[in-house]
VEXDREN-2710 file (C-alpha; in Angstrom, 1 decimal):
% VEXDREN-2710
k/r/px/py/pz
1/MET/0.0/0.0/0.0
2/LEU/2.8/2.4/1.0
3/ARG/4.6/1.5/-2.2
4/ASN/1.6/2.3/-4.3
5/ARG/1.2/5.7/-2.7
6/LEU/4.9/6.5/-3.1
7/THR/4.6/5.6/-6.8
8/LEU/1.5/7.8/-7.2
9/LEU/3.3/10.8/-5.6
10/ILE/6.2/10.4/-7.9
11/ILE/3.9/10.3/-10.9
12/ILE/2.1/13.4/-9.7
13/PHE/5.3/15.3/-9.1
14/LEU/6.7/14.5/-12.6
15/TYR/3.3/15.5/-14.1
16/LEU/3.4/18.9/-12.3
17/THR/7.0/19.4/-13.3
18/ILE/6.3/18.8/-17.0
19/ILE/3.2/21.0/-16.9
20/SER/5.2/23.8/-15.2
21/TYR/7.9/23.6/-17.8
22/ILE/5.4/23.7/-20.7
23/LEU/3.4/26.6/-19.2
24/PHE/6.2/28.8/-17.9
25/LEU/9.7/27.9/-18.9
26/GLU/9.3/26.6/-22.5
27/PRO/7.3/29.5/-23.8
28/TYR/9.8/31.9/-22.2
29/LYS/12.7/30.0/-23.9
30/LEU/10.9/30.0/-27.2
31/ASP/10.1/33.6/-26.9
32/ILE/13.8/34.4/-26.4
33/ASN/15.1/32.1/-29.1
34/ASN/12.6/33.2/-31.7
35/LYS/13.6/36.8/-31.3
36/VAL/17.4/36.3/-31.9
37/ASN/18.3/37.6/-35.3
38/GLU/21.7/37.6/-37.0
39/SER/23.1/41.0/-37.8
40/GLY/26.4/41.8/-39.5
41/ARG/29.2/39.4/-40.4
42/LYS/32.1/38.2/-38.4
43/LEU/35.5/39.5/-39.7
44/ALA/38.8/37.9/-39.5
45/THR/40.8/38.4/-36.3
46/LEU/43.9/40.5/-36.9
47/THR/47.1/39.3/-35.1
48/ASP/50.7/40.4/-35.1
49/ARG/53.4/38.2/-36.6
50/GLY/53.5/36.0/-33.4
51/GLY/49.7/35.5/-33.2
52/ARG/49.1/38.2/-30.5
53/ILE/45.6/39.7/-31.0
54/VAL/45.5/43.1/-32.6
55/ALA/41.7/43.3/-33.5
56/ILE/39.0/40.8/-32.8
57/ASP/35.2/40.5/-33.1
58/LYS/33.3/39.9/-29.8
59/VAL/29.8/38.5/-30.0
60/ILE/27.2/40.8/-28.4
61/TYR/23.4/40.9/-28.2
62/GLU/21.6/44.1/-28.9
63/ALA/18.1/44.5/-27.4
64/TRP/15.8/46.8/-29.5
65/LEU/12.5/47.8/-27.9
66/ASP/9.6/47.9/-30.4
67/LEU/7.7/50.9/-29.2
68/LYS/5.7/51.0/-32.4
69/THR/4.0/47.7/-31.6
70/ILE/3.5/48.6/-28.0
71/LYS/1.6/51.8/-29.1
72/LYS/-0.3/49.8/-31.7
73/ARG/-1.6/47.4/-29.1
74/ASN/-2.4/50.2/-26.7
75/LYS/0.0/48.7/-24.1
76/LEU/2.0/51.9/-23.4
77/ASP/0.1/53.0/-20.3
78/ASP/0.3/49.5/-18.8
79/LEU/4.1/49.3/-19.3
80/LYS/5.1/52.9/-18.8
81/GLY/6.1/52.4/-15.2
82/GLN/8.6/49.8/-16.2
83/LEU/9.7/51.6/-19.4
84/ASP/10.5/54.7/-17.5
85/ARG/13.5/52.8/-16.0
86/PHE/15.0/52.6/-19.5
87/LEU/13.6/55.6/-21.4
88/GLU/13.6/59.3/-21.2
89/GLU/10.5/61.3/-22.1
90/LYS/11.8/62.2/-25.5
91/ASP/12.4/58.5/-26.3
92/TYR/8.6/57.8/-26.4
93/GLN/8.3/59.6/-29.7
94/ARG/10.5/57.0/-31.4
95/ASP/9.5/53.6/-32.9
96/PHE/12.6/51.7/-31.8
97/ILE/14.9/52.2/-28.9
98/LEU/18.2/50.4/-28.2
99/LEU/17.9/49.2/-24.6
100/GLY/21.5/47.9/-24.3
101/LYS/24.2/45.6/-25.5
102/PHE/24.8/42.4/-23.6
103/GLN/27.5/39.7/-23.5
104/ASP/24.9/36.9/-23.6
105/ILE/21.2/36.1/-23.5
106/LEU/21.3/35.4/-19.8
107/GLU/22.6/38.8/-19.0
108/LEU/19.9/40.3/-21.3
109/LYS/17.1/38.4/-19.7
110/THR/18.3/39.4/-16.2
111/TYR/18.3/43.0/-17.2
112/ILE/15.0/43.3/-19.1
113/PRO/11.7/42.5/-17.3
114/ARG/9.7/39.7/-18.9
115/SER/6.7/41.9/-19.4
116/ILE/8.8/44.1/-21.8
117/LEU/10.9/41.3/-23.3
118/LYS/8.2/40.1/-25.7
119/TYR/8.3/43.5/-27.3
120/VAL/12.1/43.3/-27.7
121/ASN/13.9/42.3/-30.9
122/ILE/17.3/40.7/-30.2
123/TYR/20.1/40.9/-32.6
124/ARG/23.2/38.8/-32.4
125/THR/26.0/40.9/-33.8
126/TYR/29.7/41.7/-33.4
127/GLU/31.6/44.4/-31.7
128/ARG/35.2/45.0/-32.9
129/ASN/37.8/45.3/-30.1
130/TYR/41.2/46.7/-30.7
131/ASN/44.7/46.5/-29.2
132/THR/45.5/50.2/-28.8
133/SER/48.8/49.9/-27.0
134/TYR/52.1/51.5/-28.3
135/ASP/50.5/53.6/-31.0
136/LEU/48.9/50.7/-32.8
137/ARG/45.6/52.5/-33.3
138/LYS/47.1/54.9/-35.9
139/ASN/48.4/51.9/-37.9
140/ILE/45.3/49.7/-37.7
141/GLY/42.6/52.3/-37.9
142/GLU/38.9/51.1/-37.6
143/LYS/36.8/50.0/-40.5
144/ASP/33.7/52.0/-39.2
145/LYS/35.4/55.0/-37.8
146/THR/38.5/56.0/-39.7
147/GLU/39.3/56.5/-43.4
148/TYR/42.9/55.6/-42.9
149/GLY/44.7/52.5/-41.7
150/ILE/45.3/48.8/-42.3
151/GLU/41.9/47.5/-41.4
152/PRO/39.9/49.9/-43.7
153/PHE/42.3/48.8/-46.5
154/LEU/41.8/45.1/-45.8
155/PHE/38.0/45.6/-45.3
156/GLU/37.4/47.4/-48.6
157/ASN/39.4/44.9/-50.5
158/GLY/37.5/41.9/-49.0
159/LEU/40.6/40.6/-47.2
160/LEU/38.8/40.1/-43.8
161/ASP/36.0/37.9/-45.1
162/ASN/35.7/34.1/-45.0
163/LYS/38.8/33.6/-42.9
164/SER/39.4/33.3/-39.2
165/GLU/42.7/35.2/-39.0
166/VAL/44.8/37.6/-40.9
167/ARG/48.4/37.7/-39.6
168/LEU/50.0/41.1/-39.8
169/SER/53.7/41.7/-40.1
170/ILE/53.8/43.9/-37.0
171/ASP/55.8/42.5/-34.1
172/LEU/54.2/43.9/-30.9
173/ARG/57.5/43.5/-29.0
174/MET/59.4/45.6/-31.5
175/GLN/56.5/48.0/-31.6
176/LYS/56.8/48.5/-27.8
177/ILE/60.5/49.1/-27.9
178/ALA/60.3/51.5/-30.8
179/TYR/57.4/53.4/-29.1
180/GLU/59.3/53.7/-25.9
181/GLU/62.6/54.8/-27.4
182/LEU/61.0/57.3/-29.7
183/SER/59.0/58.7/-26.7
184/ASN/62.1/59.0/-24.6
185/MET/63.9/61.1/-27.2
186/ILE/60.9/63.3/-27.9
187/ASN/60.6/64.0/-24.2
188/LEU/64.3/64.6/-23.8
189/GLN/64.5/67.0/-26.7
190/ASN/61.1/68.6/-26.0
191/ALA/60.3/67.9/-29.6
192/GLU/57.1/68.4/-31.5
193/GLY/56.8/64.8/-32.6
194/GLY/58.6/61.9/-34.3
195/THR/58.3/58.8/-36.4
196/VAL/60.0/55.4/-36.4
197/ILE/59.5/52.6/-39.0
198/ILE/61.4/49.2/-38.9
199/ILE/61.1/46.9/-41.8
200/GLU/62.6/43.4/-42.3
201/THR/65.4/43.9/-44.8
202/LYS/64.9/40.9/-47.0
203/THR/61.1/40.8/-47.1
204/GLY/60.0/44.4/-46.6
205/LYS/57.6/43.4/-43.8
206/VAL/56.9/46.2/-41.4
207/ARG/57.8/45.1/-37.9
208/ALA/57.1/48.4/-36.2
209/ALA/55.6/51.8/-37.1
210/VAL/55.2/54.6/-34.6
211/SER/54.0/58.2/-35.2
212/HIS/54.0/60.7/-32.3
213/TYR/51.4/62.9/-34.0
214/PRO/47.6/63.1/-34.0
215/TRP/47.7/61.4/-37.4
216/ASN/50.0/58.7/-38.9
217/MET/52.9/60.6/-40.2
218/ALA/54.7/57.4/-41.3
219/PHE/52.3/56.9/-44.2
220/MET/50.3/60.2/-44.5
221/GLY/53.0/62.9/-44.2
222/TYR/56.1/63.8/-46.0
223/ILE/59.3/65.8/-45.3
224/GLU/62.4/66.8/-47.3
225/PRO/65.0/64.0/-46.8
226/GLY/68.0/66.3/-46.3
227/SER/71.4/64.7/-46.3
228/THR/69.9/61.1/-46.3
229/MET/69.5/61.8/-50.0
230/LYS/73.2/61.9/-50.6
231/PRO/74.0/58.2/-50.7
232/ILE/71.3/57.8/-53.4
233/ILE/72.8/60.5/-55.6
234/TYR/76.3/59.1/-55.2
235/SER/75.0/55.6/-56.0
236/ILE/73.4/56.8/-59.3
237/ALA/76.7/58.4/-60.3
238/LEU/78.7/55.3/-59.3
239/GLU/76.3/53.0/-61.1
240/GLU/76.6/55.0/-64.3
241/GLY/80.4/55.1/-64.1
242/LEU/80.4/58.9/-63.7
243/ILE/82.6/58.9/-60.6
244/SER/84.9/56.3/-59.1
245/PRO/84.9/54.9/-55.5
246/TYR/88.2/56.7/-55.0
247/GLN/87.1/60.1/-56.4
248/LYS/88.6/63.1/-54.8
249/PHE/86.7/66.3/-54.5
250/GLU/88.4/69.7/-54.2
251/LEU/86.0/71.8/-52.1
252/THR/85.2/75.4/-51.3
253/PRO/82.8/76.6/-48.5
254/THR/80.1/77.4/-51.1
255/ILE/79.2/76.5/-54.6
256/SER/76.9/78.1/-57.3
257/PRO/76.0/75.3/-59.7
258/VAL/74.0/77.6/-62.1
259/PRO/76.0/80.7/-62.8
260/GLU/73.1/82.7/-64.3
261/VAL/71.0/82.1/-61.2
262/ASN/71.7/83.7/-57.9
263/PHE/71.6/80.5/-55.9
264/THR/74.4/79.3/-53.6
265/ILE/74.8/76.1/-51.6
266/GLY/77.1/76.0/-48.7
267/GLU/78.3/73.5/-46.1
268/ALA/76.5/73.2/-42.8
269/GLU/77.7/75.6/-40.1
270/GLY/81.0/74.5/-38.7
271/HIS/81.6/71.9/-41.5
272/TYR/84.2/73.2/-44.0
273/PHE/86.4/71.0/-46.1
274/THR/89.2/71.6/-48.7
275/SER/89.4/68.0/-50.0
276/LEU/87.4/64.8/-49.4
277/ASP/87.2/61.5/-51.2
278/ALA/83.8/60.1/-52.0
279/LYS/83.5/57.9/-48.9
280/ASP/84.5/60.7/-46.5
281/ALA/82.2/63.2/-48.4
282/ILE/79.3/61.0/-47.5
283/ALA/80.5/60.3/-44.0
284/TYR/81.0/64.0/-43.2
285/SER/77.9/64.9/-45.3
286/SER/79.5/67.5/-47.5
287/ASN/76.8/69.6/-49.4
288/VAL/79.3/71.0/-51.9
289/ALA/80.6/67.5/-52.8
290/ALA/77.0/66.3/-53.4
291/VAL/76.4/69.2/-55.7
292/LYS/79.6/68.4/-57.6
293/VAL/78.3/64.8/-58.1
294/MET/75.0/66.1/-59.4
295/GLU/76.9/68.4/-61.8
296/VAL/78.5/65.4/-63.3
297/ILE/75.1/63.6/-63.6
298/MET/73.5/66.6/-65.3
299/LYS/76.3/66.9/-67.8
300/ASN/75.5/63.4/-69.0
301/PHE/71.8/63.0/-68.6
302/SER/68.6/65.1/-68.8
303/ASN/66.0/66.1/-66.2
304/ASP/63.7/63.5/-67.6
305/TRP/66.3/60.8/-67.1
306/LEU/66.9/61.8/-63.5
307/TYR/63.2/62.0/-62.8
308/ASN/62.6/58.5/-64.1
309/LYS/65.5/57.1/-62.1
310/LEU/64.2/58.6/-58.9
311/GLU/60.6/57.5/-59.6
312/ARG/61.7/53.9/-60.2
313/MET/63.4/53.9/-56.8
314/GLY/60.1/54.9/-55.2
315/PHE/60.1/58.7/-55.0
316/GLY/56.9/60.5/-55.8
317/LYS/54.6/57.5/-55.9
318/LYS/52.8/55.4/-53.3
319/THR/54.6/52.2/-52.1
320/GLY/51.3/50.4/-52.3
321/ILE/51.5/49.1/-48.8
322/GLU/48.2/47.8/-47.2
323/PHE/47.3/51.2/-45.6
324/ARG/44.4/53.2/-46.7
325/LYS/45.1/56.9/-47.4
326/GLU/48.9/56.4/-48.0
327/ILE/50.2/59.5/-49.8
328/ALA/52.7/59.7/-52.7
329/GLY/55.1/62.2/-51.3
330/LEU/56.4/64.9/-53.7
331/LEU/58.5/64.6/-56.9
332/ASN/57.5/67.3/-59.3
333/LYS/57.4/66.5/-63.0
334/PRO/60.5/67.7/-65.0
335/LYS/58.4/70.4/-66.8
336/ASP/58.0/72.1/-63.4
337/TRP/61.7/72.0/-62.5
338/TYR/63.8/75.1/-62.2
339/LYS/67.4/75.1/-63.3
340/ILE/68.5/74.7/-59.7
341/THR/66.1/71.8/-58.9
342/PRO/68.6/68.9/-59.5
343/TYR/71.1/70.6/-57.2
344/GLN/68.5/71.1/-54.5
345/ILE/67.6/67.4/-54.8
346/ALA/71.3/66.5/-54.4
347/ILE/71.2/67.9/-50.8
348/GLY/67.6/66.6/-50.1
349/GLN/65.6/69.8/-50.8
350/GLY/62.8/70.4/-53.2
351/ILE/61.6/66.8/-52.9
352/GLY/59.2/65.3/-50.4
353/VAL/59.4/61.8/-49.1
354/THR/57.2/59.8/-46.7
355/PRO/58.9/57.9/-43.9
356/ILE/57.7/54.6/-45.5
357/GLN/59.2/55.6/-48.8
358/LEU/62.5/56.7/-47.3
359/VAL/63.0/53.5/-45.3
360/SER/62.0/51.4/-48.4
361/ILE/64.4/53.3/-50.7
362/PHE/67.3/53.1/-48.3
363/ASN/66.6/49.4/-47.9
364/ILE/68.0/49.0/-51.5
365/PHE/71.6/49.4/-50.1
366/ALA/71.0/46.7/-47.4
367/ASN/69.4/44.3/-49.9
368/GLU/71.9/43.7/-52.6
369/GLY/70.6/46.7/-54.7
370/LYS/67.0/45.4/-54.8
371/TYR/63.9/47.5/-54.0
372/VAL/61.6/45.4/-51.9
373/LYS/58.0/46.4/-51.7
374/PRO/56.9/47.0/-48.1
375/THR/54.0/45.1/-46.7
376/PHE/51.9/44.8/-43.5
377/LEU/50.9/41.1/-44.3
378/GLU/53.0/38.4/-42.8
379/GLU/52.2/35.7/-45.3
380/LYS/52.5/37.9/-48.4
381/ALA/55.1/36.8/-51.0
382/THR/58.1/39.2/-51.3
383/GLN/58.0/41.5/-54.3
384/SER/61.3/43.1/-55.5
385/TYR/63.2/44.4/-58.4
386/GLN/66.8/45.5/-59.1
387/ILE/67.8/49.2/-58.8
388/PHE/71.6/49.1/-58.3
389/SER/74.0/46.3/-59.0
390/PRO/75.0/44.3/-55.9
391/GLY/78.5/45.7/-56.1
392/ILE/77.4/49.3/-55.9
393/ALA/74.9/48.5/-53.1
394/ASN/77.5/46.6/-51.1
395/LEU/80.0/49.4/-51.6
396/MET/77.5/52.0/-50.3
397/LYS/76.7/49.6/-47.4
398/ASP/80.3/49.7/-46.4
399/TRP/80.5/53.4/-46.7
400/LEU/77.4/53.8/-44.5
401/ARG/79.0/51.5/-41.8
402/TYR/82.0/53.8/-41.9
403/THR/79.7/56.8/-41.5
404/MET/78.4/55.3/-38.3
405/LEU/81.9/54.8/-36.9
406/LYS/83.7/57.9/-38.1
407/GLY/81.2/60.4/-39.6
408/THR/78.1/62.3/-38.6
409/ALA/76.5/59.4/-36.8
410/ARG/79.5/58.4/-34.7
411/LYS/77.9/59.8/-31.5
412/ALA/75.2/57.2/-31.7
413/TYR/77.7/54.3/-31.7
414/LYS/77.2/51.7/-28.9
415/PRO/79.7/48.8/-28.4
416/GLY/78.3/45.6/-29.7
417/VAL/75.6/47.2/-31.9
418/LEU/77.1/48.1/-35.2
419/ILE/74.6/49.9/-37.4
420/ALA/75.2/51.3/-40.9
421/GLY/73.3/54.4/-41.9
422/LYS/73.1/58.1/-42.8
423/THR/72.0/61.1/-40.8
424/GLY/70.1/64.1/-42.1
425/THR/69.1/67.5/-40.8
426/ALA/66.3/69.1/-42.8
427/GLN/65.0/72.6/-42.3
428/LYS/61.2/72.6/-42.2
429/ALA/59.8/74.1/-45.3
430/ILE/57.1/76.8/-45.2
431/VAL/54.8/76.6/-48.3
432/GLY/55.6/79.6/-50.5
433/LYS/57.9/81.2/-48.0
434/GLY/61.1/79.1/-48.0
435/TYR/62.4/77.6/-44.8
436/SER/61.8/78.2/-41.1
437/ASP/64.4/78.0/-38.3
438/LYS/63.0/74.6/-37.2
439/TYR/64.4/71.3/-38.2
440/TYR/63.7/67.6/-38.7
441/SER/66.4/65.4/-37.4
442/LEU/66.7/62.2/-39.5
443/PHE/68.5/58.8/-39.5
444/VAL/68.0/56.0/-41.9
445/GLY/70.0/52.8/-41.7
446/PHE/70.2/49.1/-41.1
447/PHE/71.3/46.5/-38.5
448/PRO/73.5/44.5/-38.2
449/ALA/75.7/46.4/-40.5
450/SER/77.4/43.4/-42.1
451/LYS/74.4/41.2/-42.7
452/PRO/71.4/43.5/-42.3
453/LYS/68.2/42.0/-40.8
454/TYR/66.3/45.2/-40.2
455/THR/66.2/48.6/-41.9
456/ILE/65.0/51.6/-39.9
457/VAL/64.1/55.3/-40.3
458/SER/64.0/57.6/-37.3
459/ILE/62.7/61.2/-37.5
460/ILE/62.5/63.7/-34.7
461/ASP/60.4/66.9/-35.4
462/ASP/61.8/70.2/-34.1
463/PRO/64.1/69.0/-31.3
464/LYS/64.8/71.9/-28.9
465/LYS/68.3/71.0/-27.6
466/GLU/70.4/69.4/-30.3
467/TYR/69.1/69.1/-33.8
468/TYR/71.7/67.2/-35.9
469/GLY/70.6/63.8/-37.0
470/GLY/73.7/62.1/-35.4
471/GLU/72.9/63.6/-32.0
472/VAL/69.1/63.1/-32.0
473/ALA/67.7/60.6/-34.5
474/ALA/70.5/58.1/-34.8
475/PRO/70.6/57.3/-31.0
476/VAL/66.9/56.3/-31.2
477/ALA/67.8/53.6/-33.8
478/THR/70.9/52.5/-31.8
479/ASN/68.9/52.2/-28.6
480/ILE/66.1/50.2/-30.3
481/PHE/68.5/47.6/-31.7
482/TYR/70.5/47.5/-28.5
483/ARG/67.3/46.5/-26.6
484/LEU/66.3/44.0/-29.3
485/GLU/69.7/42.3/-28.8
486/GLU/69.2/42.2/-25.1
487/TYR/65.6/41.0/-25.3
488/THR/65.0/37.5/-23.8
489/ASN/61.7/35.7/-23.5
490/THR/60.3/35.3/-20.0
491/HIS/59.4/31.8/-18.8
492/LYS/55.7/30.9/-18.3
493/VAL/54.6/30.8/-14.7
494/LYS/52.3/28.0/-13.6
495/VAL/48.6/28.6/-13.1
496/LEU/47.7/29.7/-9.5
497/ASN/43.9/29.8/-9.8
498/ASP/41.0/28.5/-11.8
499/TYR/39.2/31.8/-12.3
500/LEU/40.0/35.2/-13.8
501/PRO/40.6/37.7/-11.0
502/ASN/39.3/41.3/-10.6
503/LEU/41.9/43.4/-12.3
504/THR/40.2/46.8/-12.1
505/LYS/42.0/49.6/-10.3
506/MET/45.3/47.8/-10.8
507/LYS/48.3/49.2/-12.6
508/LEU/48.7/47.8/-16.1
509/SER/52.1/46.3/-15.3
510/GLU/50.6/44.5/-12.3
511/ALA/47.7/43.2/-14.2
512/LEU/49.9/41.9/-17.0
513/PHE/52.1/40.1/-14.5
514/ILE/49.1/38.5/-12.8
515/LEU/47.7/37.3/-16.2
516/LYS/51.0/35.9/-17.1
517/THR/51.2/34.2/-13.7
518/LEU/47.7/32.6/-14.4
519/GLY/49.0/31.2/-17.6
520/ILE/47.2/33.6/-20.0
521/ASP/49.2/33.8/-23.2
522/GLU/50.2/37.4/-23.9
523/LYS/48.9/36.8/-27.5
524/LYS/45.4/36.7/-26.0
525/ILE/45.7/40.1/-24.2
526/ILE/44.2/43.2/-25.8
527/LEU/44.9/46.7/-24.4
528/SER/42.1/49.2/-25.2
529/GLY/42.3/52.9/-24.5
530/GLU/44.9/55.2/-22.9
531/GLY/46.2/55.2/-19.3
532/ASP/48.2/53.3/-16.8
533/TYR/45.3/51.7/-14.9
534/ILE/42.7/49.0/-15.6
535/ILE/39.1/50.5/-15.5
536/ASN/37.3/47.5/-17.0
537/GLN/37.9/44.0/-18.1
538/TYR/36.5/41.3/-20.3
539/PRO/35.6/38.5/-19.4
540/ASP/34.4/39.1/-15.9
541/ILE/35.6/37.5/-12.7
542/SER/33.3/34.4/-13.1
543/ALA/35.2/33.2/-16.2
544/LYS/37.3/30.1/-15.8
545/ILE/40.9/30.4/-17.0
546/ASP/40.6/27.3/-19.2
547/ASN/37.6/28.8/-21.0
548/VAL/39.2/32.2/-21.7
549/ASP/39.7/32.8/-25.5
550/TYR/41.1/36.3/-24.9
551/VAL/41.2/39.1/-22.3
552/ILE/40.4/42.8/-23.0
553/LEU/41.9/45.3/-20.5
554/TYR/40.3/48.7/-20.8
555/LEU/42.8/51.4/-19.7
556/GLY/42.2/54.8/-18.0
557/ASP/43.4/57.1/-15.2
558/GLU/43.7/55.9/-11.6
559/MET/41.3/58.4/-10.1
560/ASP/38.6/58.1/-12.8
561/GLU/36.3/56.1/-10.5
562/LYS/33.2/56.7/-12.7
563/ASN/34.8/54.6/-15.4
564/ILE/35.4/51.6/-13.2
565/ASN/33.1/48.8/-14.1
566/ILE/33.3/45.0/-13.9
567/ARG/31.2/43.2/-16.5
END
C-alpha cells in the first residue's frame, strides 16, 4: 500500500514538473530564441606576426524595444512604469529604442523585465575590439570610424571575409621598444613629434611603425629628406660610371651650380672642407661634394632621365602598402623643375618623401641593390626588383657603416651594436615662404651592418636641444637595436587559480604580471584605451581560466572612478 502511494506521488510530481515547464519555462525560452536575429558578419581576427591579438570581433546581443508595436496594441500606459526605467520622455516619440548591449542572452534576460521582453527584438552581432597599445591605433585604424589604416584597406578589399585570422607583419614586442625609445627622445628634446619605422630587410615586412602625432605621419605625411638623399645621388653616379669609388673632390665653402641664377649652396655651419674622397664626403655629409656629383650627372643626362631614375626607386609614388590613405610624397614633373632643382635634390631639398618611402628606398643598399615592396601582411610573398648592382649596393653599405663609426652618426655608436646608416638635418619648409628656423632630425640605416636584418628610419620633429641627426635621430635607432639584442623571453609561470581575478584599479604592469602568472598567453591580451590603470575588463571574474579565449583590458586614469566597471 505504501509503495503504491509513493509511486503515485512520484507520478504526480513528474506530471506537475512537466506542466510547469510547458506553461512557464518553455514559452519563455521559445520567446527568447525566436527573437534572436543575426546582424552583421564576423570579420577575421587581426594578429601580429606571433599571433598576438590586434583586433577581434566579440559576440554581443543588442536589445531593441519595439515601441511602435506597444503603441499599436495600446499597451504603453500599462508598461510605462517599467519603461521609465529605460527611457527618457523624448524616447517615447520614437518607434525603436536600443535598450542595451549584452554579453549573452542570460545577461539580457536578467536586465530586461519579462513583461517588456516580448516587445524586444534581439540581434546577435559583433563588436570590434582593438589593441591600442604602443601607438597601434594609428596603424590599424577602424573600419567603421577611420578613413585611414590597415583595417579599412583590408576591409574594402575583401581581405577580412571568409577567414578566421589575418596575420600582420607587425611585431608587438618591437612596436613596444620603438614606441618607448622614440617617446624617450621626444621628451628629452622637448620635440614636436617623431616617427620610427622598422622593416625586415629581405622581405619588406613592417615590424614596427610609430608616429607621435595626432595622425599617422609614417604613411600620411612627407618631409624633405635632407642629407639622407646623398647616398642615393652618389650611387646613381657610381652605377653609371660617372665617378669612381676613389674620387677626390676639391671643395670650397660654397658653390653656385647655375652661374646665371643667384643660388648658392654652402656647407652646414662649422663643417668646412678643402678636399674629401667620396667615402668621406658621405661620412661627413658635404653639401658641396654632393652638388659636384650632381653636376657630373646633369652633364651626361637630362632632367627626364633623373626623374625616371628617382621615380623607379620609389620617389613621388605610393609604395602600395596595405594602408588606406597612404600618400605619394612629392616629386615634381620635370616640366615644373627650375634650373636649380637637380642641385636642390642633391642635398635633399625640393623633394618630399614619406617615412615609409625613405626606409624602403634606403633598404636598397641593405638588400643587394634590390627594391623590396613594403607590406603589412606576414604571409604575403616578397616582391622586389633590381635598382643598383649588388657591387654598388655593397660598396655603399660599407660606406654607411664607416659613416656610423667615423662620420656624422658616430655619437650614436654603442659597443656591440654596429649599425650602418646616414644622418640628415632638414630645415622645415614653409609653403611659398622658403624655410623656417626649425628642423627635422633624421636617421635611416640598417642592422646588423654586415648582414642586415632590419632597416630603420627615425625622425625627430623640431628638437629643442640638439638638432643634428647624429645627435638626436641616430641614437633612437641604436637604442632600439641594443634593446632588441638584449631581449629575452620570460618563462611561463604555472597557473595559480582557476578563475579570472578582478583586475580593475590595478596598474597595467601589475595586471599583465598576474595574467602571465595565471597562464594567460600574452597573445590573447588586448589593451584598449589610454592610461596606466585598468578601469574595466572582459571577461568578468566568473570566467574560468581554461575557457578564456582572450582578455580585454580597458585602460584609463587611476582616479577616474566613474569609469570603473566589472562586467
